[in-house]
N, C-alpha and C positions, 0 to 999 in steps of 0.2 A: 484417504476422502474416511471418514466417519459417517457410522450410523442413530440415525434415532430410535430408538425402540420406544412402542406405545406400552405401557407399562397397564390399559384400561380404560373405557371408556366411560363418559361420564349418565349416557342415557340407559336407559328401560333397557332397551334392547342393546342386540350388534345394532353395527351400518355394513352398507350395503358396501361400501368405499374400504373398507378393513373387518371382510365376516370373520381371521383370525382373533382378535383379538376382543378377548373380555369385557363382559359392561365390570365397575365397581362387583355393583350389585355382588354379581358372579363367580366376585373371587370369597366373600363373603363383609365385604366393604358396603352399608348401607345405608349410600349416596348416591342421587342423582338429581345433575341440574344442567343449564344449558347455559353457553359462551350467549350471550344475549345484549346487547344496543337497547337503547332508550337515551329519549327525546324528553328533559324535563324542562319543566320554568319556572318560576316564580309564584304563589299563592295570591302573588300581587294582580298576572296577565291578566287583562278584563275577557270575560267568558265567552266573547265574540272572537276573539285573536285566539282566545285553547281552540275553540270549535274549528277555527279557518286553517289551526297549525295539525286537525287530526284528518282534515280534508284531506290536506297534502299528501301525509305518509299515508291516508291509502289510500290516496293518484301514487303515489311514488311503489309501496307492495306491488300494488298490481301491473306497475309497470313491466313490461320484454326486458327494458337495461335490465330493472332491479332481476327478473327469471330467470336474466341467462347470466351477472352476479353467483344469484344464488345457487345457481347447476355448474359452476362453475368452482366455486369452492368449496360444492358438499353444503351447501347450511342448509338447514331445513326453517318447509315454511313456518314462522312466529309472527302471529299480528297482534297484540293485546291492545288495549285500552282502558281508563275510567278503571271503574271495582275491580277486571278479569284481571284486571294488569297488578291491581294495585295485594289481591289477591295472588299472582300471582311472584308476586317481590319478596312480598311475606314471611310464601312456603319455601323461597328460594334464601333469604337469612335466615330461616330456618335451620335449613340441612346446613348450609354452609358452615353456620359455629355448633349444630355437632359434627361435620366432618374433621372441624378444625380442632376442634374439644378432642376428637378423638384418636387424632395421629399420634403415630408412636416413630417417634426421634428417636434414633440410634445414635 
């Protein structure tokens, strides 16, 4: 049986589940990002339908079953929408481009 070695954590701080694993920032790699999922719709979707989706996802996010799944998989709470989501995605793209640009391939 082979073991997997975690090389680093992409969050800004170490996580409780793996306290011995350093963040990439601690290792001198200036990158921080989340492994996130998103729900996107085409710009032509009517505003009332977008609002319905937002309401549905807010309800799902606060549901007991989602909280159980989050806890089981050690997922951090992260629910963003609108301008806050757009700003987050812009920053994520910038950090990923920087990280990929700075990769050293041996």
